[in-house]
C-alpha positions in Angstrom: 3.9 11.3 16.2 1.1 14.9 15.5 1.6 15.6 12.2 1.7 19.4 13.7 4.8 19.5 11.9 2.9 20.3 8.9 0.1 22.1 10.6 -0.1 25.7 11.1 -2.0 25.0 14.7 -1.8 21.5 16.3 -4.3 18.9 15.4 -6.1 16.0 16.5 -4.5 14.0 13.5 -3.0 11.4 15.1 -0.2 9.1 13.4 -0.5 5.4 14.4 1.8 2.5 13.8 -0.5 0.5 11.5 -3.1 1.7 10.5 -3.6 4.3 8.6 -4.0 8.4 8.8 -7.8 8.3 9.1 -8.2 11.9 8.8 -4.7 14.0 8.0 -6.0 15.6 4.7 -9.4 17.2 5.4 -9.8 20.3 4.6 -8.4 22.7 7.2 -5.6 21.4 7.6 -5.6 21.6 3.4 -6.0 25.2 3.9 -3.6 25.9 6.6 -0.9 24.3 4.9 1.9 25.8 2.6 2.6 23.0 0.5 0.2 20.8 -0.4 2.0 18.5 -2.5 4.8 17.1 1.1 1.6 17.0 2.6 -0.1 14.7 0.3 3.4 12.6 -0.3 3.8 12.7 3.9 0.2 10.8 3.5 2.1 9.4 0.6 4.7 7.7 2.6 3.7 6.9 5.9 0.7 5.2 3.7 3.0 2.8 2.6 4.7 2.4 6.0 1.5 0.7 7.8 0.5 -1.3 4.8 3.7 -3.3 5.2 3.8 -2.8 9.2 0.9 -4.8 8.5 2.3 -7.2 5.7 5.2 -7.6 8.0 3.1 -8.4 10.8 1.9 -10.4 9.0 4.1 -12.9 7.6 5.3 -12.9 10.8 2.5 -15.1 12.2 1.0 -16.6 9.7 0.8 -20.7 10.0 0.9 -21.8 6.5 1.8 -19.7 3.4 -1.9 -20.3 2.3 -2.7 -18.5 5.8 -0.4 -15.9 4.8 -2.0 -15.4 1.4 -5.3 -14.9 2.4 -3.9 -12.8 5.0 -2.1 -10.9 2.6 -4.8 -10.6 0.0 -7.2 -9.7 2.3 -5.0 -6.8 4.0 -4.1 -5.3 0.3 -7.5 -5.5 -1.1 -8.7 -3.7 2.4 -5.9 -1.2 1.8 -7.0 -1.0 -1.5 -10.8 0.4 -1.3 -9.9 2.0 0.8 -7.2 4.3 -0.1 -8.6 4.8 -3.5 -8.5 7.9 -4.4 -5.2 8.6 -2.4 -3.7 5.8 -4.5 -5.5 8.0 -7.5 -4.0 11.0 -7.1 -0.9 9.7 -6.8 -0.6 8.1 -9.6 -1.6 11.3 -11.7 1.0 13.0 -10.3 3.1 10.1 -10.9 2.9 11.3 -14.7 3.0 15.0 -14.4 5.4 15.7 -11.8 9.4 15.1 -11.8 9.6 15.5 -7.6 6.2 13.0 -7.3 8.0 10.6 -9.5 10.8 10.9 -7.7 10.1 10.2 -3.8 7.3 7.6 -5.5 10.2 6.0 -7.2 12.3 6.2 -3.9 8.9 4.4 -2.1 9.3 2.0 -4.2 12.4 0.9 -3.8 11.8 0.4 -0.5 8.8 -2.1 -0.9 11.5 -3.8 -2.5 13.7 -4.5 -0.7 11.4 -5.7 2.2 9.6 -8.0 0.1 13.6 -9.2 -0.2 13.7 -8.9 3.8 9.9 -10.8 4.5 11.4 -13.9 1.8 14.6 -14.3 3.3 13.5 -14.0 7.3 11.2 -17.4 6.1 13.8 -18.6 4.3 12.6 -18.5 1.1 14.2 -18.6 -2.9 15.9 -15.5 -3.4 14.4 -13.3 -6.5 15.6 -11.1 -8.4 14.1 -7.8 -7.8 12.3 -7.7 -11.5 11.1 -10.5 -10.3 9.9 -9.5 -7.5 8.9 -5.8 -9.2 5.6 -7.7 -11.7 4.6 -9.7 -8.8 4.7 -6.1 -7.0 3.2 -4.5 -10.1 0.4 -7.3 -10.9 -1.0 -8.0 -8.0 -1.3 -4.1 -6.9 -3.0 -4.0 -10.5 -5.9 -6.4 -9.1 -5.9 -5.0 -5.7 -7.4 -1.7 -7.4 -9.5 -3.4 -9.8 -11.3 -4.8 -6.7 -10.7 -2.8 -4.1 -12.4 0.7 -6.8 -15.4 -1.7 -7.8 -13.9 -2.2 -11.6 -15.0 -6.1 -11.3 -17.8 -5.5 -10.1 -18.5 -3.2 -12.9 -17.7 -5.8 -15.3 -19.4 -8.2 -13.4 -16.8 -10.4 -12.5 -17.3 -12.4 -8.9 -14.9 -10.9 -6.2 -14.8 -14.4 -4.1 -13.7 -16.2 -7.1 -11.4 -13.4 -7.5 -10.1 -13.6 -3.8 -9.9 -16.8 -3.8 -7.9 -16.7 -7.5 -5.8 -14.2 -6.2 -5.0 -16.4 -2.6 -3.8 -18.6 -5.4 -1.3 -16.5 -6.5 -0.3 -15.1 -4.5 0.1 -18.7 -2.6 2.9 -19.3 -5.2 5.0 -16.7 -4.3 6.2 -18.1 -1.8 6.8 -20.8 -2.7 
């Protein structure tokens, strides 16, 4: 899919199914776009979709719960590291713009639906949306802290944090 529907001119920005859009928010793109909020939300939606597509692939290809947990942690830290600016901007807008908040909540509900679907595919016990939400919020905050370098600033060992996250995620799979 090309972003021609968003740009005033044909451009080289392309959405790839398993990779977030790398240069979608370049300077020219934002200068030529009339509705920057719409573009921002489009990029966020593509980012969420690509992240969950990658997570789904990891779920289907994992050979054990530990393997799956390790893949999910690695993948999530990579996404949260690479897109830390997008996430920070998004979270700021969620608290200041009602339209962004509504869109964000719709995406979050979609994520909770995907979690339930993935659990069912693996034959795991169903959980309430509230339980899934707590796990999602908790792990995301940890991935953000690692991705933004907060844990490094605190003098925490990255390898130890990752191993603890793998244990945490693996426990969620039981």
